[in-house]
N, C-alpha and C positions, 0 to 999 in steps of 0.2 A: 652446807653445814661444815663447821670447822672441826676436824678430827685430828687425833694424834695417834701414831703407831707406837706401841710399846714392844720393842724387839728384844728377845731374850732366847735362852736355850737351857735345856735340862739334860742331865746325864742319867742314863738308865743302865743298871746292871741286871743281867738275867734275860735280856731280850735283844735280838739282833736288828740291825737296820732293815734287813730283808723282810723280817716278819712284820714290822710296822708298815713297810711299803705295800705288802701283799694282802694284808688283812684289814679291811675297813673297820671292823669291830674294835680291833686293838687301837687303831688311830682315833676312833671316837672316844674310847675309854680314856685316852690320854687328854683329849680336849675337855671332857667332862671333869677330869681330875683337876686340870688347871683352872677351870671355871669355878669349881667349888672352893678351891684354895684361895683364889683371888677375889671371889665375890662378884663375878661378872657373868653375863649371859653367854652360854656356849656359842651362840651365833656370832659373837665378836671375836672369836679365836680362830686362827688359821695356822695349821702346821705347814711350814714352808719347805724344810729340808730334813733329811736324816743322814747321819754320818756314821760309818762303821768305826771299829776300833783303830783302824789304820789311818783314819782321817779322810777317807773318800766319801764325798757327799753327793746326794742326788735329790732332785725335786720330788715332792710327794704329789703335786697336782697332776690329775689325770690318771693316777695309777692306784687310787684307793680301791677301785672296784675289782681288782684282780683277785683270782682265787687264791686262798691261803696255801702257801707252800713253805713249810718249816724245814729247818735243817735237822737231820736225824743222824744219830751215831749209836750203833748197837741198840736200836729200838727206842732211844731216848732223845729228847731235845738237847742239842748241844748248847751249853751255856755260852753267852756272848755279852757284849756291851755295845751301847750306841749313844749317840747324842741327837737330840731332836731340837731343831730351831723352830720358833713359833713367833707369831705376831698377835697382839691384842689391839683391836681397833676401838679406841675409847674416845668419848667426847673430850675436847680440849680442857674443859673445866675440871674434869675428874681424872685425867690421865696421870697427872703428877701424884695424886693420892694413891692411885692403883700401883704406880711404879714404886712408891715409897713402901707400900705394904709388901711388895715382892722382894724387897731387899732386907726385910726383917727376918731374924732367925725363926720366928713363929711361922712364917709363910713356908719355909723349907720343911719344917716339921709337918705342917698341915698337908703340903703337897705329897710328901713321902707316904703319909697315912692314906690319902685319897688314892694315890696310884696303886698302893699295895691292895687296897680293898677292891678297886675297880678291876685290876688285872687278875685278881683271884677268881673273879667271875669268868675269866677266860682260861682258868686253870694254869695260870702262869705266875710264878713268883718273881717279882721285880722290886728292886730298890731304886729310889729316885733321889736326885739332888739337884738344886737350882744353882745357876751361876750368877751371883749377884753382880759380878764385874761385867758380865755380858749384857746386863739389862740397860737399855737406853731408850730415850724418847726421840721420835722422828716426827716433825710437823708434816701434816698432809692437808693443807687448806684447800677447800673447794674441790677435792678430788676423792671423795669417799665412794669407793666402788661398791659399797654395801648399802648405799642410800636407797631406800625404797624396798629393801628386802623385808618381808613381813613374816614373823615367826609366831607360832602358837604354842604356849607352854602346857605340857601335860603334867597336871598337878600330882598325878599318882607316881609317875616315873621321874619327874623333874627334867624330862628331855624336851627341848624346843624343836618343833617341826616347822619347816619352811612351808608357807601356805600361799604366798603371793610374791610377785616380782614387779619391777618397773615395766612400763610398756616397751616392747621391743625385745623382751627377754622371755624365756620359757622356764616355768617352774619344773625342777627335777627333784623329786622328794621320795623316791621309792626306797631309799636307804638313808638313814640318819647321817651316816659318815660321808656320804657322797652328795647330800642335798646341796643344790646350788641354783643360781639363776643363770641360765645359759643364754649368752648374748647372740642374737641372730646376726650372722656375717653378711657381708656384701653379696648382692644378688638374691637375698632372701628377705623375709619380713615376718613380723608377727604383730597382730593388733589385739591379742588376748593372751596373757601369760599362761592360762590354763588350757590352751588349745591342745586337742588330741590327748587329753588325759583320760584315764579309765573312769568307769562309773563309780569306783570306790575312792576317787579323788587322788589316787596314786599316780604320779606322773613320772614315767620312765624317761631316760635319755632318748631324744628324738630330734628329727630335723625340723627347722622352721619352714614356713611355706615358701615354695619356689616363686620367684618374681614372674608375673604375667608378661607376655610379649609386649603389651602396650605400656608398660611402666619401666622405669629405671629405679632399682632398689639399692639404697646405700647402706643397708643393714639396719638392725633394730626395727623401728616402725617408720622409717623415713623413706619416702618414695615420691617420685614426680612422674608426670606423663612423659613418655619417650619423645613425643612430638606435641609441644604445647598448642600448635595450631589445630590439632584434632578436636579440641573442645570436649574431651572425654569426661564422662561422669561415671563414678564407680560406686558400687554398693558393697556393704559388708554382709555377707550371706553365711548363715550357719549350715555347714555340710558335714557329712560323715568322713572321718579320718581313719587312720589305721587302728587307733586304739579307742577313739571316742569322737565327740563332736569337736569341730574346729571352725573358726571364723576365717573366711577367705574373701579376698577382693574379687568381685565379678563386675564386668563391664555392663553399664546400664544404657548409655547413649553416646553417640558420636556426632560431631558437627557435620553440616552439609559438606559434601565432597568425599565422604568416607563410607565404607561398609563396616558395620558392626560385626565382629567375629567373636562368636561365643559357642563353644561346643561342650562336650562332656568334661574336658580337661580345662581347669582354670588357667593352666600355664600358657594357653594359646590365646587368651582373651586380649582384645585390643581393637584399635581402629585402623583399617587399611585404606589408604587413599586410592581413589579411582585412577587407573592408568591413563596415559596419554591417548587421546582419541575418544575418551568417554568422560562422563561427568555425572554428578547427582546434585540436585538442588534441595534435596529432602534431608532433614535431620534423621539419622538412623537411631532406632530405639529397639530395645529387647522386648519390652512389653508395653503396648502391643507391638508385635514384630513388624518392623519396617526397615528395609534395606539391611537385612540380617543374613549372615552366612555362618555355617558351622565350621568352616575352614578358610584359612587365608589364601588358599590356592584357587578359590572360586569367588571372584568379585564381579564377574560379568555373566548375567543369566537372564536373557530376555528383558522383560519389563520390571523384574524384581530388584535388581542390584544396580550397577553402574549402567547408564544409558548411552546409546550411540550419539556422538556429536552431531547436531543438526546441520543440514546443508547451509553453506554460506558462513560457517563459523569454524574457529580453530579451538580445540580443547586440549590444553597442555596437561590435564590431569586434575584431580580434586574436583572443585566446583567452578573452575575457571572456564568460561565460555565467551570467547572474543569474536565479534563479527568481522568478516573480511571486508575489503573495500566494496562499496556499493551495496552493503547489507546493514541492517539495523537490528539491534537486539531489543525486543519488546519486553513487557513484563512477563514474569513466570505465570503459567496457568496450570490449573488442575485438570489433568487428562486421564482417561482410562486407556488401557492397552489397545482397545479396538479403535481409538481415535488417532493412533500413531502408527507409522511404519517403523517397525523395530529394526529393520535393516538399514534404512537411510537416516533414521532419527527425526524425520519430518512428522509434525503433528498438525492436525486440522484444527485451526483456532475456532472454527464455527461449531465444533463438537466438544470443545473444552470450556471450562468455567473460569471466570475471573470476577471475584466479588469486590474488587477495588474500583474506585472512581465511578461507582454507580449512583444515580440520583438517590437522594436521601430516603425517599419514600419506598424505594425498591430494594434497599439493602437487606431488610429482613426476609423478603421473598427470595432474593438471590441466595442468601445463606441457607435458608431452609431447603432450597433446591439442591445446593451443594451437599448438604448433609444427607439428603435422600440418595443422591447419585453416588456419593462416596461412602455410604454407610458400611459397606463391606470392607473398607480399608484398601481398596484396589486402585484408588486414584493416586497419581504421582504428580509432583510439582515439576514441570518441564520448562526448559528454556525455549522461548519463541524467537525465531530469527526471520526477518522479512527483507525482501529485496527493495532497494530504494530506486527512485528515478535515476537514470544514468548520470553519473558524475556529481551527484549532490551529497553523498555520504563519503567522508574522508576518514581514512584510518587514523586512530589515535595511538599513543604510545603507553597508555595506562596498563599497569600490570594487576589492577584490582580484579577480584573475582567477577564483578559485574561491570566490566569495561565496555564502553560503547564508542561508536564512531562519532565524529563531529560533523556538523552541517556546514555546507558551503554558504558564503555570505548571502543573506536574504531568505534562507530556508530555516525552518524550525519544526518542532513537533515530531511525532512518531514517523520514522522512515524519512525524515526531512522533507515531508510531502506538503507542508503548509508554508505559506509565505509570511514573512514578518510584516508588521504594520508599515505601510508606506511602500510596500512591494506588491507586485501582481504577477500571476502566473501567465507566461507566454512561451509557447513551444516547449512545455514541460520544464521550464526554468523560471525562477522568480527574478523579475527585473524591477528596478526602481520606477515608481509611478511617473516621475518627471520625464524620463526618456520615453516611456510608453505613451504619454499624452501627446507629445510633439509629433511622433510618428503617426499616431492615429488621426490627427487633424489633416495631415497631408493625404493620407489614404482616403479619408472621407471627401476631401475636395476633389481628388481625381475621379472618385466614383461618381460624384455628382455631375462632373463635366461629361463623363461617358454617358450617363443617363440623359442629360440634356441634349447631347449631340445626337443620340439615337432618336429622341423625340423630334428633334429639328429636321433630321433627314427624312424621316418616314411619316411624320404626322403633321408637324407645324409648317413646314416649308411651302406646301401648296397654298395654304391659307394666307401665309405672310406675303407670298408672291402676288397673290390676288389683290392684297391691300397695299402693296408697294413698300413693305417694311424690311425687306431683306438686307438692303445696303446698311440701314441703321443697326441691325443686329450683328452684321459682320464686323462693324467698327467696335461695338461693345465687347464682342468676344476677343478681338485682338487686344483690347485694353486689359481684359481680365487675365489673359495669358502673361502679359507683360508684368502685371502686378504680382502674380505668383512666382515669376522668375526672380 
């Protein structure tokens, strides 16, 4: 919205700068007088400075709530004079008309009348005059600090009360003179302008919510996760504050590799990554509670939080589980605490559940079995690491959370224990079938020769000698050997 500031000042006889500074009722009486004389809403007027008779000026902001302290001399107020500088925030299309009204003699007469009447209610006699030469227009495009401030007019008193503010601000309205929208500074936040107000809707000056440990707060209602990789999800929860109900951000869930920390204080909420030597493959949730701690100092506790890295693997923290050479990482499985050694991190796969890659007809049965076994919420998703045949699993360089080794040529499948098509297992290694076939033929030929030789020496020779065939067989045997060579 395009707005224009009308800057001006008025002179007051009979009241000091100190009285205006220290008494919020006097300050508001002056704002109301200006509003009635200019025909604008009081919420558009801001008193910026007061100056004493010697010309020394001081800002009014932040000092309207001080207790009244008037100057006394012989039991009476000491007469004085002062100058008050003010700003009227008006829409651009009407600012020129308001400024023209303020420079007419009738405005000065009206202002003097309004100030006299309103100050009389404070038992103070004051004469006022406006400086037409000091009135000027200042453009303020796109920078209206009062945009989103909502007032409610009291028809009986004519006073406008602040009832709402933009998101990221707090309503402060316990006093008409000091009502404002308080901007939440850096490291704090607000998602409800009426946070922590009393039951009577009176909102005193108060602090914004402190930023939780798992978030970075930039002030107002702007915040992001301190670690984007934690995949955190936050809820807006109504809780009890110092004066009334307040809406705070509370952690709901964290990504795998993290422990959800949520205790009595929302300031400590966040996701804490598992340290080196441990891991978790389970997404942490507050309700139902899973991988949840009340303090960031406890993230390793038996089978509840971060798990011990399994044998044959390296865990650098979070959810990263990388197998060492000669080991293979299988699919995660659902296991109960009694199926695992919590010291070594080794789990018995035969006592754990895996509902993936099952025959289609058995999927429903497996899932029902899983639900029954894990109905109490005590199953954990654990990383399974298996030993490979020697020399067939080669370490990779991947830094992905689910990194695995690669298989030596000819090997494939889980733990590289299966041969590729065209390869065959020989001495725990996969070899190409062409080389396997040639060697097998030689072995078969030698074996046949040994069998025939044995039969010849101990069974056939006496018979052949009797029939005179020995010489012919000896010649045939020499010819076979020559062919094989």
